[in-house]
N, C-alpha and C positions, 0 to 999 in steps of 0.2 A: 604592168598589170601582174598581180600575184598569180602563181600557178594554181589552177583549180585541182584539188586532189580528189581521188576516188572516194575518200571518206566524206568529203564535202558534198559530193554528188549524191551519195547514199543517204546522208542525213537530210539533204534538201528534199529528195524524193519521198523519204519517209514522212517528212512534215506535210507534204502535199497529200499523200495517201491518207494519213491520219485525219487531216482536215476533211477530206472527202468522206471518210467513214463517219465522222461526227455529223456531218451535214446530212448523210443518208439516214441517220437516226432521227434527225429533226424534221426532215422533209421526206418525200417519196423519192426513190432513186431516179425516176424519170425526170424530175424537176430540178435536180442538182446540176449546176452549170460551172463552167470554168470561172466565170465572173464571181460566183459564190465563193469559190476557193480562194481566188485572188483577194476578195474582200476579207475573208476569214484570217488569212495568214499575213496579209499586208505585203505580198509580193507583187512586182510589176507584171504587166501583161507580157512584156518581152522576156521577163525572168522565168515565168512559168512555162513558156513555150520553148525554153532551152531544154527542158526536161521531158515534156510531154507534148505530143502534137494535138491531142484532143482529150475530151473527158473520158472517152471509152478506154483509152490507154491507161488512164489513172484508175478506172474501175477494174481493169485487168490486174493491175498490181495490187489493188485493194482486195480483190477476190483471192489472189495468191497468198496474201498475208493472212487473210481469214482462214484459209485452208491450213496454213502452217501453224497458226495459233491454236486451233482446236485439235485435240488428240483423239478424235473418234476412231480413226483407223487403228490406232494402237489398242483401243478398248475392244474393237471388233476382233482383232487378231487374238487378244487374250481370251475372249469368249470361245472362239473356235479352236483354240489350242486344246481346251479341255472338253469340247463339245461331244466327242465320241464317248466320253465316260459318263455323260449325263443323259437322262431321258429327253427325247426330242421336245416334249412339252416345256421342259424347264429352259431349254436353249431358246425357244421362242420368246419366253417371258424375259430372259436375260437381255435379248436384243431389243425388245420393245421398251423395257425399263430403262435401258441405256439411252435410247432415243428420247424417251420422256424427260430424263434428266437433262439432256442436251437442250431440248426444246424449252424447258422451264428456265434454264440458266441463260439462254441466248434468245428468248422470245422477242425481247426489245432490241436485239442486236443483229447477230448473224442470220437468225431465222427470218426476221423481218426483211432484211436485205435480199436473202435468197428468194423469198416469196415475191418481192417486187421485181426482181430480175426475171422471174417466171412470167409475171404479168407483162413486163416489157417485151419479152420474147414473143408474146402473142401479137403485139402491136408493131414491133420493129425487130423482126427475127434477125435481120442482117447485123444490127447493132450487137445483139447478145452473142451471135456467132463470133463476131470480132472480139468481144470481151473474153469469151471462153477460150478462144484460140490464143489470146495473149496470156491468159492465166496458165494454160497448159495443165497437165496432170489430170488425175481422176478426182472428181468431186466426192464429198463425204457420203452422200446418199447413194451415189453410183457404186461406191465401194461396199457399203452395207448391203445393197441389193445383190451385188455379185457374190460376196461371201455367203450370204444367207441362202441364195438360190442354189449355189453349189452344194451346200450342206443338205438342203431338203432333197435335191435331185439324187444325191448319193444314197440317202435313206430310203427314197422311193425305189431306186433301182435294186437295192439289196433286200427289199421287201419289209423293212422295218416300219415303213409308213405306207398306208394304203389310202392315198388322198382321194377326196370326193370330187376334186377337179384336176385338170391337167396342169402341167407346169406353167404354161403361158397364162392360163386363167388365174392361177394363184399369184403370179408376179404382177399381172395387170391389176388385180384387186389390191395387193399390198401397196403398189405405187399410187393408185387412185385414192385409196382410203387414207393413206398417210398425207397426201396432198390436201385432201379435204379437211382433215383434222388440223393440219398446219394453218390452212386458210381461216378456219373457224376460230381458232385460238388467237390468231393475229387480229382478225377483224374485231373480235369482241373484247380483246385486252389491250391492243395497241391503238386502234383508231377510235372505237366507240367507248370502251370501258364502261359499258352500261350495266344494268341490273342482271343481265344474263351471263356476264363474264364468269361468275363463279361456277357455272355449269360447263364452261369450255376451258377445262384445265388439262394440260397434256397427260399427266400421269393417269388420271381416271380413263380418259378416252383411249389412250394407247394400251392400257391394260385390257380394256374391252376388245380392242382390235386384236390383241394377242390371243384372247380366248377364241375369237372368230377364226383366226388363222389356224389355230390348233384344231378346231372343228373341221375346217376345210382339208387339213392334213390327215384327217381320220383319227385324230386323238380325242377321245371323249373325256369329258370331265369325270373325275372319280367321285 
């Protein structure tokens, strides 16, 4: 029997993960099965289990690949490298415009899958906990929230911002509002694609959210 190389294993696992990603775009994450992947790539049942014990191990590698492919962290770092030289209001809009671009580009891809993993977490938290543990690292939104909250906190402490709400209230609002916009855009553009879809576009909604965040930070519109 020929020796199985590390390159062979990497390529085979990538084929499996890519198939899982494509299937998650066609179906909901919770309905994708090992058998779906077997059927898609033509691998035997025994073959796929040589690389992964179950579908959640595949999802963990898929999530890790998604995090690697998207360069949000680099964009966030670039924004906050120059943030101290900009008005706080402008920094807010830079962050939300970046998130809008990401959501528009990945609405039918990574954003959809992230949303469906969030739904899965409500129904099967132990599964999502296992997936996230396997993926390791910090997620994109967690990183955005961390860098943004640190910036706002610094500006509040030095008196440059006199927020109308406290730090916890602000972060809770940002997280909740972003999740709501994400859900509305996905439902109206990915699942229904009905007549209301034109009103649920990331750029307009996140620009309005940016204005609201600036108001809560005590930055009035000029």
